[in-house]
Each structure stands twice: as structure tokens, then as C-alpha cells.
Z-matrix of the N, CA and C atoms (Angstrom, degrees):
N
C 1 1.511
C 2 1.523 1 108.34
N 3 1.337 2 107.12 1 148.92
C 4 1.508 3 114.34 2 178.37
C 5 1.548 4 106.46 3 -76.53
N 6 1.347 5 117.89 4 145.50
C 7 1.450 6 115.69 5 -177.92
C 8 1.417 7 116.80 6 -69.05
N 9 1.421 8 117.02 7 -28.06
C 10 1.551 9 118.34 8 175.47
C 11 1.533 10 111.89 9 -75.21
N 12 1.343 11 120.01 10 -6.25
C 13 1.401 12 121.79 11 -174.52
C 14 1.625 13 111.23 12 -108.78
N 15 1.379 14 118.46 13 -5.94
C 16 1.389 15 125.22 14 -179.13
C 17 1.612 16 110.73 15 -66.57
N 18 1.266 17 110.36 16 127.35
C 19 1.568 18 114.14 17 173.29
C 20 1.569 19 102.85 18 -113.84
N 21 1.362 20 115.27 19 130.05
C 22 1.555 21 115.18 20 177.79
C 23 1.537 22 108.69 21 -121.10
N 24 1.369 23 109.49 22 150.85
C 25 1.438 24 119.51 23 176.07
C 26 1.418 25 116.23 24 -70.13
N 27 1.286 26 127.21 25 138.62
C 28 1.456 27 124.66 26 -176.99
C 29 1.416 28 109.43 27 -88.76
N 30 1.312 29 122.52 28 3.12
C 31 1.524 30 123.70 29 176.42
C 32 1.498 31 113.09 30 -115.68
N 33 1.425 32 117.34 31 -14.48
C 34 1.397 33 120.40 32 -177.60
C 35 1.482 34 109.87 33 -153.94
N 36 1.419 35 115.35 34 171.48
C 37 1.497 36 118.42 35 -179.66
C 38 1.472 37 116.09 36 -68.74
N 39 1.368 38 117.25 37 0.48
C 40 1.477 39 115.44 38 -178.40
C 41 1.469 40 116.87 39 -60.59
N 42 1.287 41 116.14 40 135.72
C 43 1.452 42 123.23 41 179.97
C 44 1.488 43 110.54 42 -136.56
N 45 1.315 44 118.19 43 151.50
C 46 1.529 45 125.68 44 -175.25
C 47 1.573 46 104.08 45 -159.40
N 48 1.389 47 107.57 46 163.39
C 49 1.533 48 112.52 47 172.65
C 50 1.501 49 110.52 48 -114.49
N 51 1.468 50 115.10 49 17.92
C 52 1.421 51 116.65 50 179.36
C 53 1.550 52 104.03 51 -120.88
N 54 1.286 53 112.06 52 135.81
C 55 1.465 54 117.09 53 179.67
C 56 1.508 55 112.17 54 -69.16
N 57 1.226 56 117.09 55 -41.69
C 58 1.531 57 120.72 56 178.37
C 59 1.444 58 110.56 57 -59.44
N 60 1.328 59 116.80 58 -40.16
C 61 1.570 60 118.61 59 -174.85
C 62 1.608 61 103.72 60 -67.27
N 63 1.263 62 120.20 61 -37.23
C 64 1.448 63 117.64 62 -177.39
C 65 1.527 64 111.00 63 -71.36
N 66 1.314 65 114.86 64 -31.17
C 67 1.537 66 122.57 65 170.83
C 68 1.477 67 109.88 66 -57.36
N 69 1.295 68 115.79 67 -55.11
C 70 1.472 69 123.16 68 -178.56
C 71 1.647 70 109.32 69 -52.20
N 72 1.354 71 106.99 70 -50.16
C 73 1.582 72 112.74 71 -174.96
C 74 1.596 73 109.35 72 -62.55
N 75 1.338 74 115.53 73 -38.20
C 76 1.404 75 117.87 74 -175.34
C 77 1.530 76 109.39 75 -69.24
N 78 1.394 77 116.08 76 -27.52
C 79 1.475 78 116.33 77 175.43
C 80 1.470 79 117.41 78 -69.13
N 81 1.369 80 108.25 79 -25.28
C 82 1.599 81 115.11 80 172.33
C 83 1.529 82 112.20 81 -64.05
N 84 1.399 83 110.63 82 -44.02
C 85 1.506 84 112.31 83 178.27
C 86 1.513 85 113.33 84 -68.20
N 87 1.301 86 120.50 85 -26.15
C 88 1.373 87 124.32 86 175.12
C 89 1.512 88 114.29 87 -89.64
N 90 1.335 89 114.37 88 0.14
C 91 1.538 90 117.49 89 -174.46
C 92 1.549 91 112.80 90 52.16
N 93 1.337 92 113.94 91 39.31
C 94 1.400 93 118.44 92 172.75
C 95 1.557 94 112.52 93 -97.90
N 96 1.269 95 117.04 94 107.41
C 97 1.415 96 123.18 95 176.46
C 98 1.515 97 116.17 96 -122.69
N 99 1.304 98 116.81 97 80.93
C 100 1.483 99 125.29 98 -167.14
C 101 1.553 100 110.14 99 -75.32
N 102 1.387 101 123.52 100 -14.50
C 103 1.399 102 121.47 101 -176.11
C 104 1.560 103 109.00 102 -106.34
N 105 1.359 104 114.32 103 121.07
C 106 1.417 105 119.07 104 -171.67
C 107 1.527 106 108.86 105 -124.09
N 108 1.348 107 120.54 106 147.43
C 109 1.409 108 127.28 107 -174.53
C 110 1.534 109 104.75 108 -82.53
N 111 1.446 110 113.91 109 137.13
C 112 1.487 111 116.44 110 -179.55
C 113 1.480 112 112.56 111 -86.03
N 114 1.416 113 120.09 112 6.34
C 115 1.531 114 123.93 113 175.40
C 116 1.430 115 109.83 114 -114.83
N 117 1.299 116 125.59 115 -10.44
C 118 1.494 117 121.77 116 178.29
C 119 1.516 118 101.24 117 -157.75
N 120 1.334 119 111.19 118 -173.05
C 121 1.514 120 124.77 119 -170.43
C 122 1.572 121 110.22 120 -86.67
N 123 1.225 122 121.83 121 5.07
C 124 1.423 123 129.55 122 -177.87
C 125 1.521 124 111.90 123 -60.49
N 126 1.429 125 120.27 124 126.71
C 127 1.375 126 116.60 125 172.57
C 128 1.547 127 105.71 126 -131.21
N 129 1.315 128 120.91 127 160.98
C 130 1.449 129 127.25 128 -179.33
C 131 1.439 130 110.36 129 -149.32
N 132 1.363 131 116.87 130 -178.69
C 133 1.415 132 125.43 131 -172.96
C 134 1.437 133 114.52 132 -104.30
N 135 1.398 134 121.89 133 -6.73
C 136 1.379 135 124.10 134 173.19
C 137 1.596 136 111.27 135 -147.61
N 138 1.335 137 114.32 136 170.37
C 139 1.525 138 118.80 137 -175.22
C 140 1.491 139 108.34 138 -78.11
N 141 1.325 140 118.48 139 -25.64
C 142 1.401 141 121.89 140 -178.84
C 143 1.482 142 109.93 141 -65.97
N 144 1.229 143 114.95 142 -43.90
C 145 1.454 144 119.07 143 -174.85
C 146 1.582 145 110.03 144 -69.95
N 147 1.383 146 111.89 145 -32.36
C 148 1.491 147 113.71 146 176.25
C 149 1.513 148 115.03 147 -72.66
N 150 1.411 149 119.54 148 -33.95
C 151 1.347 150 122.76 149 173.43
C 152 1.560 151 111.85 150 -64.84
N 153 1.189 152 117.30 151 -39.25
C 154 1.480 153 120.91 152 172.17
C 155 1.547 154 113.91 153 -62.37
N 156 1.427 155 114.39 154 -41.26
C 157 1.535 156 116.61 155 176.05
C 158 1.532 157 108.20 156 -63.05
N 159 1.261 158 120.49 157 -47.65
C 160 1.364 159 119.54 158 -176.46
C 161 1.487 160 118.10 159 -51.41
N 162 1.214 161 112.59 160 -27.80
C 163 1.583 162 114.48 161 178.72
C 164 1.529 163 108.53 162 -68.55
N 165 1.301 164 119.83 163 -21.24
C 166 1.521 165 117.05 164 179.32
C 167 1.542 166 111.11 165 -67.09
N 168 1.412 167 116.13 166 -16.86
C 169 1.493 168 117.84 167 -179.75
C 170 1.543 169 107.59 168 -97.40
N 171 1.343 170 121.00 169 0.62
C 172 1.347 171 118.36 170 176.26
C 173 1.511 172 113.71 171 -102.58
N 174 1.313 173 119.53 172 158.38
C 175 1.500 174 128.90 173 -178.71
C 176 1.472 175 108.91 174 -97.43
N 177 1.299 176 120.61 175 -1.29
C 178 1.458 177 121.25 176 -172.10
C 179 1.513 178 109.08 177 -97.81
N 180 1.365 179 113.27 178 129.33
C 181 1.484 180 119.38 179 179.73
C 182 1.513 181 100.63 180 -102.19
N 183 1.287 182 115.47 181 100.36
C 184 1.430 183 121.25 182 178.00
C 185 1.534 184 121.49 183 -63.27
N 186 1.311 185 111.67 184 -27.38
C 187 1.480 186 118.73 185 -173.48
C 188 1.537 187 110.99 186 -113.69
N 189 1.337 188 120.06 187 119.81
C 190 1.372 189 125.19 188 -175.47
C 191 1.515 190 109.71 189 -131.51
N 192 1.327 191 112.83 190 138.49
C 193 1.547 192 120.40 191 -178.38
C 194 1.551 193 107.60 192 -80.94
N 195 1.332 194 115.73 193 136.97
C 196 1.496 195 119.92 194 177.32
C 197 1.395 196 111.09 195 -82.20
N 198 1.397 197 127.90 196 -12.24
C 199 1.251 198 128.81 197 -174.42
C 200 1.686 199 115.89 198 -111.07
N 201 1.234 200 112.04 199 -1.89
C 202 1.502 201 120.47 200 178.72
C 203 1.539 202 107.77 201 -161.80
N 204 1.279 203 108.61 202 -175.13
C 205 1.615 204 115.22 203 -170.50
C 206 1.519 205 108.18 204 -94.07
N 207 1.318 206 121.52 205 15.55
C 208 1.415 207 124.93 206 -178.75
C 209 1.475 208 108.54 207 -69.72
N 210 1.315 209 118.64 208 134.16
C 211 1.569 210 121.21 209 176.34
C 212 1.577 211 101.74 210 -150.16
N 213 1.382 212 114.46 211 151.07
C 214 1.384 213 120.61 212 -175.52
C 215 1.642 214 105.69 213 -157.03
N 216 1.386 215 110.05 214 161.91
C 217 1.465 216 115.65 215 179.24
C 218 1.539 217 111.77 216 -90.16
N 219 1.289 218 115.97 217 -14.17
C 220 1.500 219 124.43 218 -167.82
C 221 1.516 220 111.13 219 -113.39
N 222 1.350 221 115.39 220 128.84
C 223 1.435 222 120.89 221 -173.48
C 224 1.641 223 110.22 222 -72.60
N 225 1.252 224 113.34 223 -32.58
C 226 1.452 225 115.96 224 -178.35
C 227 1.563 226 109.69 225 -68.23
N 228 1.307 227 117.06 226 -42.02
C 229 1.444 228 119.43 227 174.39
C 230 1.598 229 113.08 228 -64.29
N 231 1.245 230 120.25 229 -32.89
C 232 1.393 231 121.98 230 -177.91
C 233 1.500 232 105.74 231 -75.11
N 234 1.335 233 123.71 232 -38.43
C 235 1.372 234 121.99 233 178.14
C 236 1.550 235 114.52 234 -66.51
N 237 1.293 236 117.24 235 -34.95
C 238 1.520 237 124.66 236 166.70
C 239 1.530 238 109.18 237 -53.24
N 240 1.263 239 117.35 238 -54.53
C 241 1.538 240 122.06 239 -179.59
C 242 1.586 241 107.24 240 -54.47
N 243 1.222 242 115.43 241 -56.80
C 244 1.483 243 118.56 242 -175.84
C 245 1.510 244 113.84 243 -60.30
N 246 1.317 245 115.43 244 -36.59
C 247 1.503 246 112.79 245 174.27
C 248 1.486 247 114.39 246 -73.63
N 249 1.401 248 119.59 247 -31.73
C 250 1.455 249 122.94 248 179.96
C 251 1.486 250 112.43 249 -63.18
N 252 1.326 251 118.02 250 -48.90
C 253 1.430 252 126.76 251 -173.62
C 254 1.425 253 115.38 252 -101.11
N 255 1.257 254 122.77 253 -6.54
C 256 1.513 255 125.23 254 179.07
C 257 1.551 256 111.77 255 69.26
N 258 1.351 257 113.17 256 29.10
C 259 1.504 258 114.82 257 -179.31
C 260 1.591 259 109.99 258 -86.97
N 261 1.284 260 112.18 259 175.77
C 262 1.484 261 119.50 260 -179.27
C 263 1.568 262 108.23 261 -113.63
N 264 1.228 263 114.22 262 142.35
C 265 1.501 264 125.75 263 179.03
C 266 1.511 265 112.20 264 -66.50
N 267 1.340 266 120.00 265 139.09
C 268 1.378 267 122.27 266 175.34
C 269 1.507 268 110.09 267 -96.06
N 270 1.326 269 119.62 268 -165.56
C 271 1.433 270 123.58 269 179.73
C 272 1.480 271 115.13 270 -64.31
N 273 1.357 272 115.54 271 128.49
C 274 1.426 273 120.33 272 -178.01
C 275 1.600 274 105.52 273 -83.92
N 276 1.417 275 112.69 274 140.22
C 277 1.474 276 120.91 275 177.67
C 278 1.537 277 109.42 276 -102.44
N 279 1.338 278 114.85 277 149.22
C 280 1.395 279 118.77 278 166.45
C 281 1.529 280 111.52 279 -74.15
N 282 1.377 281 112.80 280 175.65
C 283 1.464 282 115.22 281 -176.06
C 284 1.488 283 110.10 282 -68.52
N 285 1.284 284 126.36 283 -11.23
C 286 1.423 285 128.15 284 176.31
C 287 1.525 286 112.92 285 -98.78
N 288 1.303 287 113.74 286 -1.02
C 289 1.471 288 119.23 287 171.65
C 290 1.564 289 109.71 288 95.90
N 291 1.276 290 118.88 289 5.25
C 292 1.515 291 120.05 290 173.66
C 293 1.409 292 110.28 291 -83.30
N 294 1.442 293 113.42 292 134.39
C 295 1.590 294 122.94 293 176.48
C 296 1.546 295 108.77 294 -58.34
N 297 1.319 296 116.28 295 133.42
C 298 1.450 297 119.29 296 176.99
C 299 1.542 298 107.46 297 -124.18
N 300 1.280 299 121.59 298 94.49
C 301 1.420 300 124.95 299 178.41
C 302 1.565 301 116.28 300 -61.93
N 303 1.286 302 117.99 301 -17.97
C 304 1.446 303 120.07 302 -179.24
C 305 1.452 304 114.41 303 -79.83
N 306 1.383 305 116.62 304 -5.29
C 307 1.488 306 118.50 305 -172.47
C 308 1.622 307 105.00 306 -106.07
N 309 1.204 308 118.78 307 128.89
C 310 1.515 309 126.47 308 -177.18
C 311 1.509 310 106.84 309 -119.54
N 312 1.330 311 116.87 310 154.78
C 313 1.513 312 122.29 311 170.26
C 314 1.420 313 114.67 312 -99.90
N 315 1.311 314 118.03 313 122.67
C 316 1.420 315 123.93 314 172.53
C 317 1.473 316 109.65 315 -87.57
N 318 1.410 317 111.11 316 92.00
C 319 1.458 318 118.23 317 -166.43
C 320 1.528 319 111.39 318 -62.60
N 321 1.349 320 114.98 319 -40.51
C 322 1.454 321 119.19 320 -174.96
C 323 1.585 322 116.10 321 -104.86
N 324 1.412 323 110.42 322 11.69
C 325 1.432 324 117.26 323 -177.84
C 326 1.562 325 109.12 324 -90.71
N 327 1.231 326 113.13 325 176.17
C 328 1.501 327 121.69 326 -175.73
C 329 1.514 328 110.70 327 -96.69
N 330 1.327 329 119.24 328 -12.63
C 331 1.478 330 122.24 329 179.18
C 332 1.562 331 109.28 330 -63.91
N 333 1.307 332 107.96 331 142.56
C 334 1.495 333 122.76 332 -167.10
C 335 1.573 334 105.00 333 -80.11
N 336 1.270 335 115.19 334 -35.26
C 337 1.545 336 114.52 335 -178.49
C 338 1.543 337 107.76 336 -126.00
N 339 1.436 338 114.09 337 -177.18
C 340 1.469 339 120.55 338 173.25
C 341 1.508 340 112.81 339 -57.70
N 342 1.289 341 114.44 340 161.35
C 343 1.463 342 121.50 341 175.45
C 344 1.499 343 107.07 342 -131.80
N 345 1.395 344 112.34 343 159.19
C 346 1.489 345 116.95 344 -176.15
C 347 1.442 346 107.66 345 -84.66
N 348 1.294 347 115.51 346 158.41
C 349 1.455 348 126.15 347 178.04
C 350 1.521 349 109.26 348 -63.87
N 351 1.369 350 121.26 349 133.74
C 352 1.351 351 123.03 350 173.70
C 353 1.501 352 109.88 351 -77.36
N 354 1.332 353 116.08 352 143.59
C 355 1.427 354 125.54 353 -174.32
C 356 1.561 355 104.28 354 -111.62
N 357 1.237 356 117.14 355 117.18
C 358 1.536 357 129.15 356 172.79
C 359 1.440 358 114.30 357 -85.01
N 360 1.216 359 117.55 358 54.26
C 361 1.502 360 116.83 359 -172.78
C 362 1.499 361 113.37 360 -79.07
N 363 1.357 362 113.50 361 -30.25
C 364 1.496 363 118.83 362 -177.46
C 365 1.560 364 108.66 363 -64.93
N 366 1.359 365 116.32 364 -51.54
C 367 1.477 366 115.53 365 -173.36
C 368 1.572 367 109.05 366 -70.34
N 369 1.364 368 115.60 367 -35.11
C 370 1.432 369 115.73 368 -174.28
C 371 1.549 370 106.69 369 -75.33
N 372 1.329 371 117.93 370 -39.21
C 373 1.451 372 120.51 371 175.02
C 374 1.434 373 118.16 372 -54.62
N 375 1.399 374 116.15 373 -49.02
C 376 1.428 375 122.58 374 177.15
C 377 1.687 376 113.40 375 -59.88
N 378 1.373 377 107.94 376 -44.54
C 379 1.538 378 111.86 377 179.28
C 380 1.594 379 105.15 378 -64.12
N 381 1.268 380 119.87 379 -45.50
C 382 1.471 381 117.03 380 -175.79
C 383 1.480 382 110.19 381 -67.05
N 384 1.414 383 116.27 382 -30.54
C 385 1.433 384 112.59 383 172.58
C 386 1.490 385 118.51 384 -65.27
N 387 1.388 386 110.04 385 -40.09
C 388 1.399 387 114.34 386 -178.89
C 389 1.572 388 109.23 387 -70.60
N 390 1.247 389 120.32 388 -32.72
C 391 1.420 390 126.73 389 177.06
C 392 1.604 391 105.83 390 -61.25
N 393 1.311 392 111.85 391 -48.74
C 394 1.461 393 115.24 392 -175.38
C 395 1.504 394 114.44 393 -65.13
N 396 1.391 395 110.66 394 -37.91
C 397 1.551 396 115.49 395 176.40
C 398 1.474 397 110.34 396 -64.19
N 399 1.248 398 117.85 397 -40.21
C 400 1.416 399 124.77 398 -174.86
C 401 1.500 400 113.40 399 -68.45
N 402 1.457 401 113.48 400 -33.74
C 403 1.410 402 121.91 401 174.49
C 404 1.496 403 109.59 402 -68.29
N 405 1.460 404 116.74 403 -41.41
C 406 1.404 405 115.06 404 -179.87
C 407 1.428 406 113.89 405 -69.78
N 408 1.334 407 123.02 406 -30.19
C 409 1.406 408 123.79 407 -179.18
C 410 1.514 409 108.58 408 -70.91
N 411 1.348 410 123.18 409 -37.67
C 412 1.344 411 124.26 410 172.26
C 413 1.472 412 116.03 411 -61.02
N 414 1.362 413 115.09 412 -43.24
C 415 1.459 414 119.85 413 175.12
C 416 1.507 415 113.49 414 -60.63
N 417 1.333 416 122.12 415 -43.07
C 418 1.432 417 125.87 416 179.76
C 419 1.394 418 108.26 417 -64.59
N 420 1.394 419 122.98 418 -42.49
C 421 1.459 420 125.34 419 -179.59
C 422 1.568 421 107.90 420 -61.98
N 423 1.315 422 117.31 421 -41.11
C 424 1.484 423 119.99 422 -177.38
C 425 1.374 424 108.74 423 -66.08
N 426 1.349 425 123.82 424 -40.90
C 427 1.506 426 132.72 425 -174.05
C 428 1.634 427 103.41 426 -66.01
N 429 1.376 428 115.10 427 -42.99
C 430 1.453 429 117.12 428 -173.21
C 431 1.574 430 107.75 429 -69.42
N 432 1.310 431 113.46 430 -36.00
C 433 1.525 432 118.84 431 178.90
C 434 1.432 433 110.50 432 -69.29
N 435 1.259 434 121.46 433 -35.26
C 436 1.496 435 123.85 434 -178.50
C 437 1.568 436 109.11 435 -78.59
N 438 1.288 437 119.82 436 -27.09
C 439 1.433 438 125.25 437 170.54
C 440 1.415 439 114.51 438 -65.19
N 441 1.386 440 118.70 439 -44.61
C 442 1.402 441 129.17 440 -171.41
C 443 1.525 442 110.67 441 -79.44
N 444 1.389 443 114.62 442 -22.56
C 445 1.514 444 118.14 443 178.87
C 446 1.571 445 111.41 444 -61.94
N 447 1.345 446 120.43 445 -54.12
C 448 1.381 447 116.59 446 -176.81
C 449 1.518 448 116.17 447 -59.48
N 450 1.328 449 113.14 448 -31.36
C 451 1.483 450 117.48 449 179.25
C 452 1.589 451 109.85 450 -65.50
N 453 1.329 452 118.13 451 -38.20
C 454 1.398 453 120.79 452 178.17
C 455 1.543 454 110.60 453 -70.66
N 456 1.328 455 117.57 454 -39.24
C 457 1.374 456 118.96 455 -179.15
C 458 1.528 457 112.79 456 -72.51
N 459 1.429 458 119.26 457 -23.31
C 460 1.493 459 117.08 458 179.88
C 461 1.460 460 111.33 459 -75.50
N 462 1.266 461 123.98 460 -14.27
C 463 1.464 462 125.89 461 -179.24
C 464 1.492 463 109.93 462 -82.16
N 465 1.318 464 118.22 463 -15.04
C 466 1.512 465 121.74 464 -177.50
C 467 1.572 466 103.18 465 -95.60
N 468 1.242 467 118.25 466 119.61
C 469 1.548 468 120.40 467 173.09
C 470 1.527 469 110.87 468 -86.32
N 471 1.292 470 108.47 469 150.46
C 472 1.545 471 111.02 470 174.80
C 473 1.560 472 112.56 471 -62.35
N 474 1.394 473 115.51 472 168.48
C 475 1.500 474 118.47 473 -174.48
C 476 1.490 475 112.07 474 -65.25
N 477 1.349 476 117.09 475 -34.91
C 478 1.569 477 123.14 476 -175.58
C 479 1.504 478 105.09 477 -65.47
N 480 1.418 479 113.58 478 -52.43
C 481 1.476 480 114.17 479 -175.56
C 482 1.568 481 115.70 480 -64.60
N 483 1.349 482 112.49 481 -30.51
C 484 1.355 483 113.72 482 174.47
C 485 1.478 484 118.07 483 -67.08
N 486 1.373 485 116.98 484 -35.89
C 487 1.334 486 124.70 485 176.06
C 488 1.564 487 112.05 486 -65.32
N 489 1.284 488 112.29 487 -46.16
C 490 1.582 489 116.91 488 -179.40
C 491 1.636 490 107.48 489 -64.80
N 492 1.321 491 117.66 490 -38.98
C 493 1.388 492 113.48 491 -177.25
C 494 1.504 493 112.90 492 -69.63
N 495 1.271 494 112.05 493 -34.84
C 496 1.544 495 116.74 494 179.85
C 497 1.569 496 110.35 495 -69.95
N 498 1.370 497 114.48 496 -37.70
C 499 1.567 498 114.99 497 175.53
C 500 1.585 499 110.36 498 -63.54
N 501 1.320 500 115.64 499 -36.57
C 502 1.434 501 118.66 500 -174.82
C 503 1.533 502 109.49 501 -83.76
N 504 1.193 503 122.52 502 -7.72
C 505 1.516 504 122.51 503 176.25
C 506 1.447 505 117.99 504 90.59
N 507 1.454 506 114.82 505 10.53
C 508 1.429 507 122.12 506 179.04
C 509 1.543 508 108.04 507 -75.76
N 510 1.306 509 116.96 508 147.09
C 511 1.578 510 116.45 509 176.15
C 512 1.429 511 107.37 510 -82.35
N 513 1.396 512 112.46 511 140.52
C 514 1.514 513 119.48 512 176.70
C 515 1.430 514 112.47 513 -93.38
N 516 1.409 515 123.98 514 153.84
C 517 1.406 516 127.61 515 174.26
C 518 1.501 517 106.25 516 -59.82
N 519 1.378 518 112.28 517 156.62
C 520 1.451 519 120.22 518 -179.29
C 521 1.599 520 111.45 519 -62.13
N 522 1.202 521 118.49 520 -37.36
C 523 1.506 522 121.06 521 177.21
C 524 1.610 523 109.40 522 -66.77
N 525 1.429 524 112.37 523 -44.59
C 526 1.447 525 117.48 524 178.44
C 527 1.538 526 112.05 525 -65.26
N 528 1.339 527 111.80 526 -40.94
C 529 1.592 528 111.84 527 177.27
C 530 1.517 529 115.60 528 -66.26
N 531 1.349 530 112.72 529 -29.41
C 532 1.496 531 114.59 530 174.87
C 533 1.480 532 117.85 531 -71.09
N 534 1.375 533 112.00 532 -28.04
C 535 1.508 534 121.91 533 -174.92
C 536 1.567 535 112.64 534 -109.51
N 537 1.369 536 115.78 535 12.49
C 538 1.332 537 119.42 536 179.85
C 539 1.464 538 115.35 537 -68.15
N 540 1.339 539 127.29 538 132.35
C 541 1.438 540 125.77 539 -168.43
C 542 1.587 541 106.43 540 -72.41
N 543 1.329 542 116.87 541 151.49
C 544 1.418 543 123.92 542 -179.23
C 545 1.557 544 111.98 543 -62.55
N 546 1.304 545 120.33 544 -11.17
C 547 1.470 546 122.83 545 -178.34
C 548 1.550 547 110.00 546 -74.75
N 549 1.398 548 114.16 547 -22.22
C 550 1.301 549 116.92 548 -179.02
C 551 1.540 550 120.63 549 -68.03
N 552 1.368 551 113.13 550 -14.71
C 553 1.463 552 118.47 551 -178.06
C 554 1.456 553 104.08 552 -85.12
N 555 1.366 554 113.29 553 147.25
C 556 1.462 555 119.94 554 -174.76
C 557 1.540 556 112.19 555 -73.44
N 558 1.210 557 120.08 556 133.86
C 559 1.525 558 127.26 557 -174.58
C 560 1.547 559 107.60 558 -69.09
N 561 1.365 560 121.66 559 136.08
C 562 1.513 561 120.68 560 177.02
C 563 1.437 562 108.18 561 -73.18
N 564 1.396 563 113.84 562 143.37
C 565 1.383 564 130.07 563 -177.73
C 566 1.521 565 110.13 564 -115.98
N 567 1.239 566 121.48 565 133.83
C 568 1.395 567 120.95 566 174.63
C 569 1.540 568 114.89 567 -73.55
N 570 1.353 569 115.87 568 148.57
C 571 1.528 570 119.73 569 -174.46
C 572 1.503 571 108.75 570 -67.10
N 573 1.338 572 121.08 571 -30.70
C 574 1.432 573 123.11 572 -173.32
C 575 1.571 574 105.24 573 -75.38
N 576 1.310 575 118.31 574 -37.03
C 577 1.484 576 118.17 575 176.76
C 578 1.540 577 111.48 576 -65.36
N 579 1.443 578 111.85 577 -37.37
C 580 1.521 579 110.96 578 179.63
C 581 1.545 580 108.96 579 -67.73
N 582 1.325 581 124.12 580 -45.02
C 583 1.380 582 126.18 581 175.33
C 584 1.423 583 115.95 582 -50.62
N 585 1.283 584 111.80 583 -50.33
C 586 1.460 585 116.85 584 -175.71
C 587 1.521 586 113.99 585 -66.52
N 588 1.278 587 112.43 586 -27.25
C 589 1.612 588 118.65 587 178.49
C 590 1.475 589 109.99 588 -78.17
N 591 1.275 590 120.18 589 -36.57
C 592 1.442 591 121.59 590 -172.89
C 593 1.525 592 121.11 591 -96.63
N 594 1.486 593 113.56 592 -28.28
C 595 1.517 594 114.56 593 -174.38
C 596 1.488 595 108.49 594 -83.88
N 597 1.322 596 120.48 595 151.24
C 598 1.504 597 128.83 596 -178.36
C 599 1.584 598 109.74 597 -79.81
N 600 1.286 599 116.37 598 159.22
C 601 1.519 600 118.17 599 -176.20
C 602 1.513 601 109.21 600 -65.42
N 603 1.332 602 117.74 601 147.93
C 604 1.514 603 123.18 602 179.56
C 605 1.539 604 107.94 603 -72.59
N 606 1.447 605 113.77 604 144.92
C 607 1.441 606 118.21 605 -176.08
C 608 1.598 607 107.39 606 -71.01
N 609 1.266 608 117.51 607 -34.92
C 610 1.414 609 115.71 608 -179.84
C 611 1.553 610 119.27 609 -64.36
N 612 1.355 611 108.31 610 -34.76
C 613 1.501 612 115.49 611 169.40
C 614 1.468 613 112.36 612 -67.17
N 615 1.360 614 119.52 613 -30.60
C 616 1.461 615 121.42 614 -179.34
C 617 1.516 616 111.48 615 -72.97
N 618 1.477 617 116.01 616 -43.14
C 619 1.470 618 115.65 617 177.78
C 620 1.526 619 113.46 618 -63.10
N 621 1.399 620 113.92 619 -43.36
C 622 1.360 621 112.86 620 179.66
C 623 1.486 622 120.85 621 -62.57
N 624 1.319 623 107.23 622 -27.98
C 625 1.495 624 115.83 623 174.23
C 626 1.480 625 113.93 624 -71.88
N 627 1.367 626 120.57 625 -33.94
C 628 1.416 627 120.36 626 175.56
C 629 1.570 628 112.01 627 -78.73
N 630 1.253 629 121.79 628 -30.42
C 631 1.370 630 122.84 629 174.82
C 632 1.481 631 108.00 630 -62.66
N 633 1.259 632 122.67 631 -48.18
C 634 1.363 633 124.07 632 -175.34
C 635 1.623 634 110.37 633 -64.62
N 636 1.330 635 110.99 634 -31.61
C 637 1.446 636 116.17 635 178.86
C 638 1.680 637 110.70 636 -68.57
N 639 1.342 638 112.32 637 -37.58
C 640 1.491 639 115.34 638 -174.17
C 641 1.646 640 108.51 639 -75.54
N 642 1.348 641 109.54 640 -35.26
C 643 1.579 642 112.82 641 178.53
C 644 1.472 643 114.06 642 -64.38
N 645 1.433 644 113.73 643 -25.57
C 646 1.441 645 114.69 644 177.84
C 647 1.518 646 110.08 645 -82.02
């Protein structure tokens, strides 16, 4: 205890650093016991002592060891057992004997009774929120990419349509012109083939052919 925090009884060597402890102690000197049990004549100086006494009238052993058969009605005795043998606490019961999983035993703490489990809702909520926002952003990006894909595909004409448009003299889009197949270009034709296909038969050759037919 810190010297500046020490509180001492004026009638005995009792000292404490808690004001309410000194008040309880002074009540003993004055024989003041305002808290009384409703099942017997027991009286005490504070409510904590009364709550501990009431457990003597109950048949429920709230504190049970998970590693052995030890059971007790008092949390302090239970913590001493766990510290001594290195055992683990079992399920804590309510005063009516109902299991209460929300109560835990602070084995090496200074708390007199069990405490409730701490809820880390703030950290888990913010993380969940950030995860949810990240998921939504990825979903939106995927939807935008999927919407843009058909537009890009619509600008590219099939090979048949590109060939037809080229033969008819229509201009092709830039993407289509870049990807147009080589078959769309007109094939080179020799001049002799063109002349032979378009010019009429020579008259001299026709006469010679008719004379040869008549001589036969």
C-alpha cells in the first residue's frame, strides 16, 4: 500500500487503502450490522457478506472444477483450488442451478466473484464493415468490366461481314480494319488472263476455222 493511501482505524491497528473497508470495520466496533438474513438471525456489516452467507442456505454448488470432482459455493475458495492444482474452471451456475456460459472465472484476478465475458463488438464490427465495403467495391468493378465487355465486342465485325463491307466499298471501323483477314484483299490477276477473258475472237482465226471445216 502507498503511504499516502493508508487509512487507519482510530481504535485498533487496522489499516486499509479503501474507504469503504474502513467504514465496514468501524461498524464492527460500533456493533452496527444493518444487513440481516431473511432465513435466519445472521446479521453483518455489508451486503457482500450477506450474499456470501445466503449461499449457505442453498444446495447449489455454483463453481465446479473441469479437471476433478471439486465443487464449491464460494468463488474465492474455487479460485484457491484452481491456483493450487493448476486446474481449469468448469461451467458456472446461477443461483438457481442454471448453467450460465456468459460468466467466467478470473483465476488470478482480484475480483471477488465471476465476471461476464467481454464483447469485442467494436473491433469486429469495423473489420466486418471494411470487409463488406471491400467486397462491394470488387463486385462493382466486376459489374463495370462485364458491362464494358459487350460494347468492345460489338465494334468488331465478324470476318464475313468485314469481307462483304470491303467488297461493297463501305469504310470499316478502325478495330475491324486492323483485324480484317487477309482474304478480304483482292487477289492479283494477270493481264493476259484479263485480255483473254474480255476480248472477242479474232476474225482471221474464225475464217481459218470455217475453211478447215468445209474442206473436211
